[in-house]
C-alpha positions in Angstrom: 82.1 57.5 87.1 83.0 58.2 90.3 85.9 61.3 89.6 83.4 62.5 87.7 80.5 63.1 90.3 83.5 64.7 92.8 84.5 67.7 89.7 80.1 67.8 89.5 79.5 66.9 93.2 82.9 70.4 93.6 80.9 72.2 90.9 77.6 72.5 92.5 78.8 73.2 95.9 81.0 76.1 94.3 78.0 77.7 92.6 75.9 77.4 96.1 78.0 78.7 97.7 78.6 81.5 95.3 74.8 82.3 95.2 73.9 82.1 99.0 77.3 85.3 99.3 75.9 86.8 96.3 72.2 86.8 97.8 73.0 88.2 101.0 75.8 90.8 99.7 74.1 93.7 101.7 73.1 97.4 99.5 73.3 101.1 100.8 70.1 102.0 100.5 70.5 105.9 101.7 69.0 108.2 99.5 71.2 111.1 101.0 72.1 114.3 99.0 75.5 115.7 100.4 75.1 119.6 98.9 77.6 121.3 100.3 79.2 118.2 102.5 83.1 117.7 101.7 84.6 114.0 101.7 87.1 112.7 101.7 88.3 109.2 100.6 91.9 107.5 100.8 92.4 105.5 97.7 89.8 106.9 95.6 91.6 106.3 92.8 91.2 102.6 92.3 88.8 99.4 93.5 86.2 100.2 96.7 87.2 103.9 96.4 86.8 104.5 93.1 83.6 103.4 93.9 82.8 105.1 96.7 83.8 108.2 95.6 82.0 108.0 92.4 78.6 107.1 94.4 79.7 110.3 96.5 79.8 112.6 93.8 77.0 111.8 92.4 74.2 112.8 95.6 76.5 116.1 95.6 79.3 116.6 97.7 82.9 117.7 96.7 85.2 114.6 96.7 88.3 114.9 97.2 90.5 112.3 96.2 93.8 110.8 96.8 96.5 108.8 96.2 100.2 108.4 95.7 99.9 108.4 91.5 99.1 111.5 89.7 98.2 109.6 86.7 95.7 107.6 88.8 94.7 109.7 90.1 94.0 112.6 87.3 92.0 109.7 85.4 90.0 108.7 87.9 89.5 112.6 88.8 88.0 112.6 85.5 86.6 109.5 85.2 84.1 110.7 88.2 83.3 113.9 86.8 82.3 112.5 83.8 79.6 109.4 85.1 78.5 111.6 87.6 78.3 115.9 85.8 79.7 116.1 89.4 82.9 119.3 88.4 84.1 120.0 92.8 85.7 116.2 92.5 89.5 117.2 93.4 93.0 115.0 93.2 95.5 115.2 95.7 98.7 113.2 95.9 99.0 111.6 99.1 101.5 108.9 100.1 100.5 107.1 103.4 104.0 105.5 103.2 105.6 108.5 103.8 104.8 111.1 107.2 106.2 114.2 104.8 103.7 113.7 102.7 100.8 112.4 105.2 101.5 116.2 107.2 102.2 118.3 103.9 98.6 116.9 102.4 96.4 117.9 105.9 98.5 120.7 106.1 96.9 121.9 102.7 93.7 120.5 103.5 93.4 123.0 106.4 94.3 125.5 104.7 92.0 125.3 101.5 88.8 123.1 103.0 86.2 125.2 105.5 84.4 121.9 106.2 84.8 118.3 106.1 81.5 116.4 107.2 83.2 113.0 105.7 86.7 110.9 106.0 87.2 107.5 104.0 90.4 105.7 105.4 90.0 103.6 102.5 93.7 103.3 101.1 95.6 100.0 102.2 98.5 97.8 101.1 98.2 93.8 100.5 101.7 92.4 101.1 103.9 93.5 99.0 106.4 93.6 101.3 108.4 93.0 104.2 110.5 95.7 104.7 111.4 98.9 106.5 110.4 102.6 105.2 111.9 106.2 105.0 109.9 106.6 108.6 111.6 103.8 110.2 107.8 101.8 109.9 107.0 98.6 108.5 105.9 99.7 104.9 102.1 97.2 105.2 102.2 98.6 108.9 103.2 102.6 108.3 100.5 102.5 104.9 97.6 100.6 106.6 97.6 101.7 109.7 100.3 104.4 111.5 100.1 106.8 107.8 95.5 106.6 108.4 96.6 107.0 112.7 98.6 110.6 111.5 96.4 111.7 109.1 92.8 111.4 111.2 94.4 113.4 114.1 95.7 115.5 112.0 92.4 116.5 110.3 90.9 116.3 113.7 90.1 120.2 114.1 88.1 121.0 110.9 86.2 117.2 112.1 85.7 118.7 115.0 84.4 122.5 113.5 82.3 120.9 111.1 80.2 119.0 113.4 76.7 120.0 115.1 74.4 117.9 117.4 72.2 116.1 115.3 74.8 115.6 112.3 78.4 114.1 113.6 81.4 114.9 111.0 82.1 110.8 110.3 85.6 109.1 110.0 85.1 105.5 109.2 88.2 102.6 108.3 89.0 100.3 106.5 89.1 96.8 108.3 89.6 93.9 107.6 87.8 89.7 108.7 91.7 89.6 108.7 91.7 91.6 111.1 91.2 87.9 113.2 94.5 86.6 112.5 96.5 89.8 114.5 98.3 91.1 117.4 100.0 93.6 118.9 102.9 93.0 119.8 103.7 96.5 120.4 107.6 95.8 120.3 107.3 93.7 117.9 104.8 95.8 115.3 107.6 97.4 113.5 110.1 94.1 112.5 111.0 92.5 109.9 111.7 89.0 108.6 109.9 88.5 112.1 105.6 88.0 111.4 104.6 86.3 108.1 103.4 88.8 105.8 98.8 88.3 105.9 100.3 88.2 110.2 101.5 92.4 108.6 98.6 92.6 107.5 96.1 91.6 110.1 98.4 93.1 112.5 97.6 96.1 111.2 94.1 95.9 110.7 93.4 94.9 114.0 95.2 98.5 114.9 92.7 100.3 112.8 89.7 99.0 115.3 91.6 99.2 118.6 92.7 102.9 117.1 88.9 103.5 116.8 87.8 102.2 120.1 90.8 104.4 122.0 89.4 108.0 119.4 85.8 106.9 120.6 86.7 107.6 124.0 88.6 110.7 123.1 86.5 112.5 121.4 83.3 112.4 124.2 80.9 114.8 122.9 81.9 116.2 121.2 80.2 116.3 117.3 82.4 113.4 115.7 82.7 109.7 114.9 84.3 107.2 113.8 83.1 103.2 112.6 85.4 100.5 111.4 84.1 98.6 108.3 84.5 94.8 106.7 83.9 95.4 103.3 83.9 91.3 103.4 85.8 89.5 100.4 85.7 91.9 97.6 87.8 90.9 93.8 90.1 94.1 93.2 93.6 94.7 92.7 95.2 94.9 95.9 95.7 90.4 95.6 98.2 91.8 92.8 101.3 92.4 94.6 101.2 89.0 96.5 102.5 87.8 92.9 100.5 88.6 89.5 99.9 85.3 88.4 97.9 84.5 91.6 96.6 87.6 92.2 94.3 86.8 89.1 93.1 84.1 89.9 92.0 85.0 94.0 90.9 88.8 92.5 88.7 86.5 89.9 87.4 84.4 92.7 85.8 86.7 95.2 84.6 88.8 92.1 82.6 85.9 91.0 82.0 84.1 94.2 82.1 87.0 97.0 81.8 90.5 95.9 83.4 93.0 93.5 84.2 96.3 94.2 81.3 98.0 93.5 79.7 95.5 96.2 82.2 96.0 98.5 82.2 99.5 98.6 78.3 99.5 100.3 79.5 98.9 104.3 82.1 101.7 103.8 78.7 104.1 102.0 76.6 102.7 104.4 78.3 103.6 108.0 79.1 106.7 105.7 75.3 107.9 105.1 73.0 106.5 107.0 71.0 107.8 109.6 71.2 105.8 112.6 75.3 104.6 111.6 76.2 108.5 111.9 74.6 107.6 115.9 77.5 105.3 117.1 80.6 106.0 117.5 83.5 102.5 117.8 81.1 100.3 115.5 82.5 97.5 113.4 80.1 97.4 110.5 79.7 94.3 108.1 77.7 93.6 105.2 75.7 97.1 106.7 74.9 96.5 109.6 76.6 96.3 113.3 78.9 93.7 113.8 81.6 92.6 116.1 85.7 92.8 115.5 87.7 89.8 117.2 87.3 90.0 121.4 91.2 91.4 121.3 90.5 94.4 119.4 88.5 96.0 122.4 91.1 95.5 125.1 91.5 98.9 126.4 95.2 98.8 127.9 96.1 97.3 124.7 94.2 100.2 122.8 96.0 102.8 125.3 99.2 101.6 124.4 99.2 101.6 121.4 97.7 104.7 121.0 100.7 105.6 123.3 103.4 103.8 121.4 102.2 105.5 117.4 102.3 109.2 118.7 105.8 108.7 119.5 106.1 106.8 115.5 104.3 108.9 113.7 106.8 111.5 115.9 103.8 114.0 116.8 104.6 116.4 119.6 102.3 116.5 122.8 101.0 120.2 121.5 99.9 118.7 118.4 98.3 116.0 120.1 96.5 118.7 122.0 95.8 121.2 119.2 94.3 118.2 117.2 91.4 117.4 119.5 91.0 120.9 119.6 88.4 122.8 117.2 89.1 125.3 114.2 
């Protein structure tokens, strides 16, 4: 009898937790149309990114989706066009684990696009492995942070050209609540067999928050803003990298009790579309409202040191950095 009551109590607690979580998941309510606007969604071919890209295509935007897998990208493009009847959807290859790929992608965008209104840095990996890339960086760190850092800077000239008074261009980076366990130990960020993989993931996400804060200062008096979004606990394929069976269990649990990919996409859409969200920079959004990251993510000294080390690691010269802050 005791065991039965315990099981019932656990089920009730789980049900109430799920009900609370689901009832407090905020939804983007913006009705903004995006005809004539161009947006890039990295990782816009699956999970939250696919929902984000589809929503923006519904609003009439020219949507460029990017990922390192051609079949997935072409299938996503077809799906978005089918669902939205917006033919202005483009797929381009982008591998954030390769500095060469990032540079090629950015050069192509600068050559072929005449504007960029919104850059949604949504792509990322979970914890697939602790190894070094061909560029000499930790794989998780490069995909989640360094690749995004380089891509954002290389696209800044087009973002600056597009932004105007009262309608800034927007950069949105996808952070995570796991940033709270992250730290910025400059000398050891890229070491393998040093951090556990959850810590590496957390490190990559706190770096994104510090990057947004530092870039906000460097973009002062420009018409470009950068903000972070925390999507919450979302059931997506990102957990498959842990272990196939465990990944399925975690994904299903998050899907049922916390957020579906569509729900997880809502805060990013809010940051990309809401009028007031376009008037702030360096903010941390959660559940479609401004929240706060962990306190150490606002350390100016750490942010500056991380910036300088990141510039070195992605092999940007001083002249290139200066050029990044000039409008086309």
